Backbone as a ProteinNet text record, in pm:
[ID]
protein_1_A
[PRIMARY]
MTRVNLERRGQPPNLKWQGIDRCPTLTLVSLIMLAAYGIAHAETTAPASAKVCQGCHGVHGEGNAPAAIPRLAGQSAEYLGKQLADYASGDRVNPVMQNFAKPLTHTDIEALATYFSTANAPRTLIPSTARAAQLALGRQLARQGSEAKRVQACASCHGPDGVGVLHAAPYLAGQSAEYLTSALTSFQNGTRKNDPGKLMTSVAGQLDAADIAAAAAYFSSLPSATP
[TERTIARY]
2801.6	2750.7	2858.3	2841.6	2952.4	3047.5	3099.6	3194.2	3286.2	3401	3488.3	3460	3409.2	3374.4	3458.8	3583.6	3683.4	3689.7	3623.7	3630.7	3573.2	3469.8	3406.5	3492.1	3588.1	3681.6	3794.7	3805.2	3904.5	4048.8	4071.1	4211.9	4208.8	4332	4342.7	4343.3	4313.3	4313	4450.7	4463.3	4583	4575.6	4663	4655.6	4752.2	4818	4917.3	4855.7	4761	4694	4772.1	4799.6	4856.5	4746	4779.8	4684.5	4605.8	4619	4537	4583.9	4709.6	4752.4	4706.6	4626	4586.5	4461.7	4408.3	4297.1	4326.9	4425.5	4485.9	4389.8	4292.3	4198	4118.9	4062.2	3978.8	4064.6	4189.2	4275.9	4296.6	4306.1	4317.8	4190.2	4078.5	3952.6	3950	4001.8	4004.9	4083.1	4199.8	4287.4	4215.7	4142.4	4071.9	3964.3	3893	3788.2	3846.1	3959.3	4024.1	4068.6	4103.4	4141.6	4027.9	3904.3	3789.3	3706.1	3758.3	3678	3625	3521.7	3464.2	3360.4	3317	3221	3091.3	3006.8	2880.2	2769.5	2662.5	2550.9	2423.1	2343.7	2213.9	2109.6	2033.3	1929.6	1817	1776.3	1672.9	1535.2	1426.8	1294.2	1249.2	1194.2	1158.4	1044.8	1065.2	956.1	845.7	726.3	614.3	644.5	722.6	756	839.7	893.2	983.5	905.4	778.2	695.8	707.2	701.4	706.8	841.3	951	1084.8	1107.2	1042.4	1061.7	993.2	898.1	833.6	926.5	1029.3	1131.4	1264.7	1303.3	1440.9	1449	1332.7	1326.7	1305.3	1254	1220.9	1337.6	1453.6	1576.3	1672.1	1627.3	1718.3	1808.2	1769	1855.9	1870.2	1783.5	1789.6	1729	1732	1674.9	1767	1862.1	1955.6	1902.6	1814.3	1764.2	1702.2	1646.9	1587.3	1684.4	1808.6	1908	1875.3	1806.4	1768.4	1879.2	1942.3	2055.9	2024.1	2119.6	2112.5	2118.7	2043	2052.5	2108.9	2091	2137.5	2281.7	2308	2444.3	2510.4	2441.3	2502.8	2494.8	2585.8	2578.3	2451.6	2402.5	2283.3	2311.1	2432.1	2468.2	2452	2498.9	2492.2	2341.2	2270.6	2133.5	2042.5	2071.8	1991.6	2020.6	2143.6	2175	2103.3	2108.1	2039.6	1891.9	1824.9	1684.5	1658.8	1739.1	1726.7	1744.9	1840.9	1871.1	1757.7	1690.4	1577.3	1460.7	1442.1	1338	1355.4	1480.1	1508.8	1521.3	1541.4	1565.7	1707.9	1796.2	1945.2	1984.2	1910.8	1929.3	1797.3	1805.8	1677.2	1647.1	1527.5	1470.6	1323.8	1236.8	1094.6	1033.3	1071.1	1007.8	1051.7	1183.8	1234.9	1195.6	1188	1147.4	1003	916.7	772.4	762.9	849.2	847.6	909.6	1022.1	1101.6	1042	973	918.5	829.1	740	650.9	718.7	840.9	914.1	954.1	935.6	985	1131.1	1200.1	1332.8	1345.2	1239.4	1240.9	1221.4	1140.3	1121.1	1251.9	1315.8	1444.7	1547	1556.2	1650.3	1614.2	1489.1	1445.3	1470.1	1444.3	1469.3	1614.3	1694.7	1840.3	1895.9	1850.6	1896.9	1856.5	1736.7	1692.3	1771.2	1777.3	1846.4	1997.4	2057.9	2201.5	2230.7	2131.2	2155	2093.7	2031.7	1958.3	2056.2	2016.6	2101.8	2030.6	2100.1	2041	2145.1	2162.6	2262.7	2239.3	2340.3	2330.8	2322.2	2228.4	2218.1	2308.9	2415.6	2507.5	2446.1	2457.4	2414.3	2532.1	2545	2658.1	2694	2820.7	2872.7	2891.3	2857.5	2886	3001.2	3068.3	3183.6	3305.9	3372	3488.3	3609.9	3706.6	3818.1	3890	3900.4	3969.3	3892.8	3755.3	3678	3700.4	3691.9	3717.6	3856.2	3954.8	4089.7	4100.9	4030.1	4027.7	3961.1	3845.8	3770.4	3860.4	3934.2	4021.2	4132.8	4180.9	4285.9	4234.8	4115.2	4062.5	4022.1	3977.2	3944.7	4066.8	4169.5	4294.2	4401.4	4415.2	4528	4484.3	4360.7	4315.6	4375.7	4383.2	4438.1	4518.5	4647	4732.8	4701.5	4682.3	4655.9	4530.9	4424.4	4302.6	4289.4	4401.4	4400.9	4289.1	4269.9	4165.7	4225.4	4196.4	4252.7	4180.9	4245.5	4184	4059.1	3959.6	3838.6	3862.6	3956.1	3995.6	4041.3	4088.9	4136.1	4028.5	3906.3	3798.8	3690.4	3670.2	3564.6	3621.3	3753.4	3812.5	3859.8	3939.8	3988.3	3875.2	3879.4	3778.1	3635.5	3626.1	3495.4	3409	3476.3	3401.4	3339	3373.8	3311.4	3392.2	3375.3	3442.8	3343.2	3320	3223	3246.6	3144.3	3147.1	3210.2	3244.6	3319.8	3258.7	3243.9	3201.3	3118.1	3022.6	2939.2	3019.3	2971.1	3030.5	2986.2	3070.4	3040.2	3037.2	3114.1	3125.5	2985	2948.1	2819.9	2701.1	2721.6	2614.9	2600.3	2485.3	2466.5	2538.8	2584.4	2648.6	2548.7	2419.8	2315.7	2307.9	2308.8	2297.6	2426.7	2539.5	2671.8	2685.9	2647.3	2650.2	2565.2	2442	2346.6	2402	2458.9	2512.1	2627	2724.3	2841.6	2800.4	2707.8	2661.3	2583.1	2507.5	2443.1	2537.9	2643.7	2743	2811.2	2843.9	2908.3	2825.6	2697.2	2616.3	2556.3	2585.5	2544.6	2397.4	2333.2	2197.7	2202.1	2312	2328.2	2444.6	2410.9	2512.3	2518.1	2484.8	2490.7	2612.6	2715.6	2841.3	2919.9	2969.2	3049.2	3173.8	3192.9	3306.2	3313.5	3202.1	3194.6	3301.4	3343.6	3453.3	3409.6	3288.4	3242.4	3216.3	3165.5	3140.4	3273.2	3377.2	3505.2	3559.5	3550.6	3604	3525.7	3392	3315.2	3331.3	3360.8	3374.6	3499.1	3590.4	3713.3	3701.7	3593.9	3578.9	3497.6	3523.6	3432.3	3346.8	3257.5	3155.8	3223.8	3334.6	3401.5	3456.8	3510.5	3558.5	3448.5	3341.1	3223	3176.5	3161.5	3113	3212.3	3336.5	3438.7	3436.4	3436.9	3432.6	3307.3	3190.8	3067	3069.3	3126.8	3133.9	3222.2	3336.7	3432.1	3369	3312.5	3264.5	3140	3064.7	2944.6	2988.6	3109.3	3159.4	3213.9	3226	3283.7	3182.2	3218.6	3124	3069.9	2942.5	2890.2	2967.9	2977.5	3049.7	2969.5	2852.7	2766.2	2730.5	2680.5	2654.9	2543.5
-338.3	-404.9	-476.5	-526.7	-593.2	-485.8	-412.3	-311.7	-305.7	-252.4	-248.1	-116.4	-130.2	-10.1	-17.3	32	22.1	147.5	257	380	361.6	283.3	260.3	173.8	108.7	26.7	118.9	239.6	332.4	312.8	236.1	221.8	177.3	208.5	169.8	12.4	-31.6	-175.6	-238	-354.5	-435.6	-545	-550.6	-653.8	-769.2	-768	-874.6	-1004.8	-1055.3	-1169.1	-1293	-1395.2	-1511.1	-1575.8	-1623.2	-1693.5	-1605.8	-1472.8	-1388	-1384.8	-1431.9	-1427.4	-1556.2	-1641.7	-1764.9	-1743.5	-1620.2	-1589.8	-1460	-1461.8	-1334.4	-1243	-1290.8	-1196.7	-1121.9	-1195.7	-1132.3	-1049.3	-1089.8	-1004.5	-872.3	-862	-734	-653.5	-719.4	-647	-595.4	-681.7	-638.1	-517.9	-507	-391.4	-266.3	-286.5	-169.2	-125.2	-221.6	-185.4	-115.2	-167.6	-111.7	32.7	62.3	198	291.8	243.4	321.3	310.7	259.9	236	365.6	357.9	474.2	548.5	503.4	571.2	548	647.8	634.3	619.2	544.3	524.1	556.2	643.3	682.5	573.2	547	445.4	492.3	407.9	442.9	406.7	451	423.8	278.1	204.5	70	62.8	-20.9	-44.4	-127.5	-119.5	-190	-340.7	-394.6	-540	-583.3	-483.6	-523.3	-573.7	-549.8	-588.7	-741.1	-817.4	-964.8	-1007	-936.9	-969.9	-923.3	-813	-763	-845.2	-926.6	-1019.2	-1117.6	-1155	-1254	-1196.5	-1101	-1051.3	-924.1	-872.4	-752.6	-629	-518.1	-400.3	-342.6	-344.2	-287.1	-398	-520.9	-627.3	-676.2	-663.2	-696.2	-845.3	-925.4	-1073.9	-1119.6	-1253.5	-1320.9	-1442.1	-1414.9	-1517.5	-1653	-1660.9	-1792.3	-1871.7	-1805.5	-1878.2	-1895.3	-1861.5	-1872.1	-1789.8	-1680.3	-1593.2	-1482.6	-1463.2	-1372.6	-1225.3	-1144.8	-1002.9	-972.9	-882.8	-834.6	-688.5	-617.8	-477.5	-467.9	-385.1	-356.6	-455.8	-567.1	-654.1	-578.4	-607.1	-542.3	-567.9	-468.5	-488.4	-595.6	-606.1	-702.5	-847.1	-868.9	-997.9	-1029.7	-934.1	-959.1	-983.4	-912.3	-933.1	-1062.6	-1108.6	-1244.7	-1351.4	-1342.4	-1447.4	-1450.5	-1334.1	-1333.7	-1395.2	-1357.8	-1412.8	-1562	-1612	-1752.6	-1830.3	-1769.8	-1826.7	-1840.2	-1731.6	-1728.1	-1832.9	-1854.8	-1947.6	-2090.9	-2114.2	-2242.1	-2278.2	-2189.1	-2216	-2222.8	-2151.3	-2165.1	-2213.9	-2323.4	-2394.4	-2361.7	-2308.9	-2289.4	-2271.3	-2368.2	-2354.2	-2222.3	-2168.4	-2045.8	-1929.2	-1919.9	-1802.9	-1815.7	-1939.9	-1952.7	-1902.9	-1931.1	-1890.7	-1735	-1671	-1523.2	-1463.6	-1527.2	-1468.8	-1487.9	-1600.3	-1625.8	-1514.8	-1458.9	-1354.1	-1218.7	-1201.6	-1073.9	-1042.2	-922.1	-879.3	-838.6	-813.8	-762.5	-630.6	-548.8	-418.9	-430.6	-530	-556.8	-599.5	-689.7	-741.6	-626.2	-546.4	-431.7	-338	-313	-219.3	-287.5	-408.4	-474.5	-479.5	-511.3	-524	-389.9	-283.6	-148.9	-107	-136.1	-89.1	-159.7	-290.2	-360.1	-335.2	-304.8	-281.7	-144.7	-58.2	72.6	89.2	-23.2	-14.7	-10.6	63.5	75.2	-8.7	-108.9	-195.6	-230.6	-144	-177	-317.3	-387.8	-526	-536.1	-618.8	-644.7	-765.7	-743.3	-854.3	-959.9	-1081.1	-1193.8	-1263.6	-1265.8	-1325.4	-1463.2	-1475.7	-1603.2	-1709.1	-1825.4	-1940.2	-2023.1	-1972.5	-2048.2	-2047.4	-2157.5	-2174.4	-2095.7	-2063.9	-1993.8	-2071.2	-2201.3	-2285.3	-2292.2	-2285.8	-2286.7	-2157.1	-2041.6	-1910.7	-1901.2	-1961.7	-1960.7	-2037.4	-2148.7	-2226.3	-2148.2	-2087.6	-2005.5	-1887.8	-1821.2	-1716	-1763.9	-1882.4	-1937.1	-1966	-2018.9	-2053	-1921.6	-1823.9	-1698.6	-1621.9	-1623.4	-1547.3	-1620.5	-1751.5	-1832.2	-1946.1	-1995.1	-2111.3	-2233.8	-2347.7	-2471.2	-2542	-2544.9	-2611.9	-2756.9	-2823.3	-2959.9	-2999.7	-2910.4	-2941.8	-2875.1	-2806.5	-2734.2	-2636.8	-2563.9	-2462.1	-2319.8	-2235.4	-2099.6	-2018.6	-1910.4	-1826.8	-1762	-1758.1	-1689.1	-1553.5	-1482.9	-1346.2	-1325.3	-1431.1	-1420.7	-1367.7	-1408.5	-1373	-1276.1	-1302.9	-1223.5	-1097.5	-1071.2	-951.5	-977.5	-889	-902.1	-915.3	-1022.6	-1051.2	-1050.3	-1087.6	-1104.2	-980.3	-870.9	-745	-741.3	-836	-839.1	-770	-807	-743.8	-720.2	-594.4	-555.6	-630.4	-680.1	-748.9	-889.9	-928.8	-1057	-1151.7	-1102.9	-1185.7	-1112.4	-1172.1	-1104.4	-1091.8	-997.3	-989.7	-1108.7	-1149.6	-1257	-1198.3	-1098.5	-1041.6	-992.5	-1043.9	-996.8	-1079.9	-1174.8	-1268.3	-1364.5	-1418.3	-1511.7	-1648.1	-1707.7	-1837.9	-1937.9	-1923.6	-2015.9	-2009.1	-1891.1	-1874.8	-1922.8	-1876.8	-1921.4	-2070.1	-2140	-2285.1	-2343.9	-2282.9	-2340.2	-2320.9	-2205.1	-2173.7	-2267	-2279.4	-2364.3	-2512.6	-2558.4	-2693.4	-2722.3	-2623.2	-2637.7	-2647.4	-2571.9	-2583.3	-2722.2	-2763.6	-2887.4	-3010.6	-3010.5	-3124.8	-3112.5	-3001	-2983.9	-2939	-2894.2	-2844.7	-2693.6	-2631	-2497	-2506.2	-2462.8	-2479.5	-2357.4	-2235.9	-2120.3	-2028.5	-2087.6	-2012.9	-2009.9	-1893.3	-1878.4	-1967.5	-2044.5	-2134.6	-2244.5	-2268.3	-2370.8	-2356.4	-2235.1	-2211.3	-2248.4	-2203.6	-2237.9	-2382.7	-2446.7	-2587.5	-2663.8	-2622	-2683.8	-2663	-2538.1	-2508.1	-2584.2	-2578.4	-2636	-2788.2	-2846.2	-2988.4	-3039.2	-2949.1	-2989.3	-2974	-2907.4	-2878.2	-2988.1	-3007.3	-3099	-3015.1	-3079	-3004.9	-2913.6	-2953.1	-2868.1	-2740.1	-2752.8	-2639.6	-2540.2	-2592.9	-2511.7	-2435.8	-2505.1	-2440.9	-2339	-2362.9	-2264.7	-2141	-2155.9	-2040.7	-1958.8	-2024.7	-1957.1	-1876.8	-1941.2	-1877.9	-1757.4	-1771.7	-1654	-1534	-1557.1	-1444.2	-1385.3	-1462.5	-1410	-1329.7	-1349.1	-1274.6	-1136.4	-1112.9	-984.6	-879	-755.3	-644.9	-649.5	-616.8	-623.3	-532.4	-578.5	-503.2	-382.6	-365.4	-249.8	-164.9	-45	48.2	-12.4
-2163.7	-2278.8	-2345.6	-2463	-2529.8	-2582.6	-2493.5	-2524.5	-2399.9	-2409.6	-2301.3	-2225.9	-2107.9	-2027.4	-1899.9	-1912.4	-1805.8	-1726.7	-1775.9	-1700.8	-1558.7	-1549.1	-1418.7	-1329.8	-1382.7	-1300.6	-1238.6	-1298.4	-1238.5	-1278.2	-1382.7	-1423	-1569	-1633.5	-1779.7	-1789.1	-1908.4	-1927.3	-1919.5	-1863.6	-1848.2	-1946.5	-2042.2	-2149.9	-2117.2	-2008.1	-1983.7	-1930.7	-2011.3	-1971.5	-2037.2	-1964.6	-2030.2	-2109.2	-2231.7	-2309	-2407	-2398.5	-2478.1	-2627.8	-2649.6	-2793.1	-2869.1	-2802.9	-2871.5	-2957.2	-2958.9	-3048	-3120.6	-3210.1	-3266.2	-3323.3	-3401.3	-3469.6	-3366.3	-3271.3	-3165.9	-3067.1	-3051.8	-2968.3	-3034.3	-3164.2	-3231.1	-3212.9	-3218.6	-3192.5	-3048.8	-2959	-2818	-2798.3	-2871.3	-2858.3	-2905.8	-3023.8	-3079.9	-2980.1	-2920.4	-2828.4	-2694.9	-2651.6	-2535.2	-2558.6	-2681	-2715.1	-2704	-2718.3	-2716.7	-2598	-2483.7	-2367	-2308.4	-2235.7	-2169.1	-2250	-2365.9	-2444.5	-2385.3	-2366.6	-2306.8	-2408.5	-2370.6	-2464.4	-2391.1	-2447.8	-2385.1	-2410.2	-2303.6	-2316.5	-2407	-2497.4	-2590.3	-2530.9	-2591.3	-2547.2	-2577.9	-2483.8	-2511.5	-2614.7	-2717.2	-2815.6	-2759.6	-2815.3	-2765.4	-2756	-2844.8	-2852.9	-2732.6	-2659	-2544.3	-2432	-2424.9	-2302.4	-2278.5	-2377.4	-2362.1	-2306	-2351.5	-2313.4	-2167	-2128	-1992.9	-1887.9	-1928.8	-1839.7	-1774	-1845.7	-1791	-1768.2	-1861.1	-1850.3	-1766.3	-1724.7	-1649.8	-1733.5	-1674.4	-1749.1	-1825.3	-1763	-1826.3	-1861.9	-1874.3	-1915.2	-1809.8	-1677.3	-1562.9	-1541	-1604.7	-1594	-1462.9	-1448.7	-1331.2	-1299.2	-1207.8	-1177	-1132.1	-1036.8	-994.9	-1104.7	-1206.1	-1316.4	-1439.4	-1419.1	-1523.7	-1647.2	-1626	-1739.6	-1735.8	-1850.3	-1857.2	-1852.6	-1819.1	-1832.7	-1986.2	-2031.5	-2167.3	-2169.8	-2063.9	-2059	-2097.1	-2196.3	-2237.7	-2329.7	-2355.5	-2457.9	-2595.6	-2685.4	-2811.1	-2892.2	-2963.5	-3047	-3150.4	-3197.9	-3297.4	-3235	-3117.4	-3055.6	-3022.2	-2965.7	-2927.9	-3056.3	-3157.1	-3280.3	-3343.5	-3334.7	-3385.4	-3312.9	-3176	-3095.7	-3122.9	-3136.2	-3165.8	-3305.2	-3407.1	-3539.8	-3537.6	-3458.2	-3449.5	-3381.5	-3285.1	-3225.6	-3322.2	-3396.5	-3493.8	-3606.6	-3646.6	-3753	-3708.6	-3580.4	-3524.2	-3508.1	-3545.8	-3532.6	-3387.1	-3297.7	-3155.5	-3101	-3026.9	-2982.9	-2835.9	-2816.2	-2689.2	-2710.3	-2671.6	-2699.5	-2659.7	-2545.7	-2497	-2588.6	-2606.8	-2687.6	-2833.4	-2881.3	-3025	-3046.8	-2947.6	-2963.3	-2965.5	-2885.7	-2881.7	-3005.7	-3052.3	-3163.1	-3299	-3321	-3458.8	-3511.2	-3432	-3486.2	-3513.9	-3463.8	-3476.3	-3619.7	-3660.6	-3792.9	-3775.5	-3887.1	-3884	-3810.4	-3832.7	-3762.2	-3618.8	-3575.2	-3430.8	-3367.4	-3434.4	-3379	-3362.5	-3466	-3455.9	-3340	-3323.9	-3221.8	-3081.1	-3067.2	-2937.2	-2900.7	-3003	-2977.1	-2947.4	-3013.7	-2980.8	-2844.6	-2807.5	-2671.4	-2561.1	-2563.7	-2456.3	-2457.1	-2574.5	-2581.4	-2516.6	-2505.4	-2438.9	-2305.5	-2252.4	-2129.2	-2007.7	-1913.2	-1790.7	-1682.1	-1627.8	-1530.5	-1424.1	-1327.5	-1223.9	-1162.8	-1144.2	-1098.8	-952.2	-902.6	-760.4	-734.8	-656.2	-631.7	-538.8	-573.4	-493	-426.8	-303.1	-231.8	-289.9	-327.2	-383.8	-277.1	-305.5	-218.2	-269.5	-368.5	-423.2	-333.1	-322.8	-242.5	-307.7	-227.5	-282.3	-392	-372.8	-464.5	-603.9	-593.9	-715.7	-787.9	-715.2	-782.2	-843.8	-777.7	-828.8	-957.3	-970.5	-1094.5	-1198.7	-1163.5	-1261	-1313.2	-1222.7	-1262.9	-1357.7	-1325.9	-1416.3	-1558.6	-1566.4	-1694.7	-1772	-1691.7	-1755.7	-1813.1	-1739.6	-1770.6	-1845.7	-1810.9	-1866.4	-1955.2	-1933.1	-1998.2	-1936.4	-2015.2	-1957.5	-2068.7	-2054.3	-2145.4	-2155.7	-2037.1	-2027.1	-2109.2	-2107.8	-2173.5	-2311.8	-2349.7	-2482	-2491.7	-2386.6	-2380.5	-2368.1	-2459.8	-2451	-2342	-2301.7	-2195.5	-2246.8	-2161.9	-2197.9	-2239.1	-2174.6	-2206	-2346.5	-2411.9	-2551.7	-2645.1	-2618.5	-2708.2	-2636.3	-2509.6	-2434.7	-2367.3	-2380.6	-2328.6	-2181.4	-2129.6	-1995.6	-1895	-1812	-1715.4	-1773.6	-1897.1	-1956.4	-1979.6	-2007	-2030.7	-2166.3	-2253.3	-2388.2	-2491.7	-2609.1	-2729.5	-2835.2	-2875.2	-2973	-3102.8	-3167.8	-3297.3	-3283	-3166	-3150.5	-3047.3	-2925.5	-2815.2	-2708.6	-2647.7	-2547.7	-2415.9	-2334.2	-2196.8	-2109.7	-2018.4	-1924.5	-1781.7	-1759.9	-1624.8	-1577	-1457.6	-1394.8	-1438.9	-1534.6	-1564.7	-1445.8	-1424.3	-1314.3	-1338.1	-1230.8	-1239.1	-1297.3	-1267.2	-1314	-1468.1	-1519.2	-1662	-1735.8	-1681	-1747.6	-1748	-1633.9	-1629.1	-1738.9	-1744.5	-1848.5	-1984.1	-2013.9	-2151.3	-2183.3	-2096.3	-2124	-2138.4	-2061.8	-2071	-2197.2	-2242.6	-2373.4	-2489.5	-2482	-2584.2	-2573.1	-2450.9	-2432.7	-2478.6	-2455.3	-2490.8	-2630.7	-2701.2	-2838.7	-2858.7	-2745.2	-2762.7	-2806.1	-2796.2	-2856.1	-2960.5	-3079.6	-3187.6	-3275.8	-3224	-3311	-3289.5	-3232.8	-3216	-3341.5	-3381	-3500.1	-3500.2	-3604.4	-3613.1	-3514.9	-3441.4	-3336.6	-3236.8	-3208	-3114.9	-2970.4	-2935.5	-2796.3	-2783.3	-2883.1	-2885.2	-2853.1	-2924.5	-2909.8	-2766.1	-2718.1	-2584.7	-2471.9	-2487.4	-2377	-2376.3	-2495.9	-2502.3	-2430	-2407.3	-2330.3	-2177.8	-2136.4	-1994.3	-1922.3	-1798.4	-1715.3	-1633.5	-1552.7	-1473.3	-1372.3	-1317.8	-1217.8	-1285.8	-1407.7	-1482.8	-1512.1	-1560	-1593.2	-1473.5	-1357.6	-1239.2	-1191.5	-1200.4	-1162.6	-1248.6	-1373.1	-1470.4	-1445	-1429.8	-1406.4	-1270.7	-1167	-1040.4	-1045.2	-1116.7	-1124.4	-1197.8	-1317.6	-1393.9	-1326.6	-1251.1	-1180.9	-1059.4	-1010	-895.1	-928.4	-1055.7	-1101.4	-1117.5	-1108.6	-1135.7	-1275.8	-1294.9	-1431	-1524.3	-1650.6	-1748.1	-1798.5	-1753.4	-1794.8	-1674.7	-1697.1	-1589.9	-1501.3
[MASK]
+++++++++++++++++++++++++++++++++++++++++++++++++++++++++++++++++++++++++++++++++++++++++++++++++++++++++++++++++++++++++++++++++++++++++++++++++++++++++++++++++++++++++++++++++++++++++++++++++++++++++++++++++++++++++++++++++++

């Protein structure tokens, strides 16, 4: 979830990422989260309102890669709640999601966010077709960023290898390349505008199609940040 779960990786976190100091506030949050890695969360019972979500996102929020539908399992309740509220208010535009979110009450949103944040959905790995050079570029953008394009490392805000940072940024590791490409492109072309401080809008605006494809391929090739 949007927490650092490094216990399953079998080693302590390594903070020696180039470029991670370019987002000082979120880096501090990352350090706090890394100090607390390995905390387990029990899956809650699905509320009745989850049925409509499960039709597309899966029973446990496992997502649907070919349809560019993201994993919800393990994302923080705070992040998921904000996205639902933004769909309901129109701050995040998607005709399908807006239709589902508008009728939800505040209590519904809290219940859904809590359920999917604690859901366990082991990821089924889909063989990557990305070339080695593409994955290398994605790894560089994730860990080092790009000085030439004035783009900070993704790890600066999303945590090492995109495991996510609670209260700050969602996990990217294990999301499908299809969804990540769609998300970055929507920030780039201005169809998604609900990022705090317009940080993602700024970052995506500096990337070209090859950069977006590389970053998406790299993060999708990683083990999911959730159980």
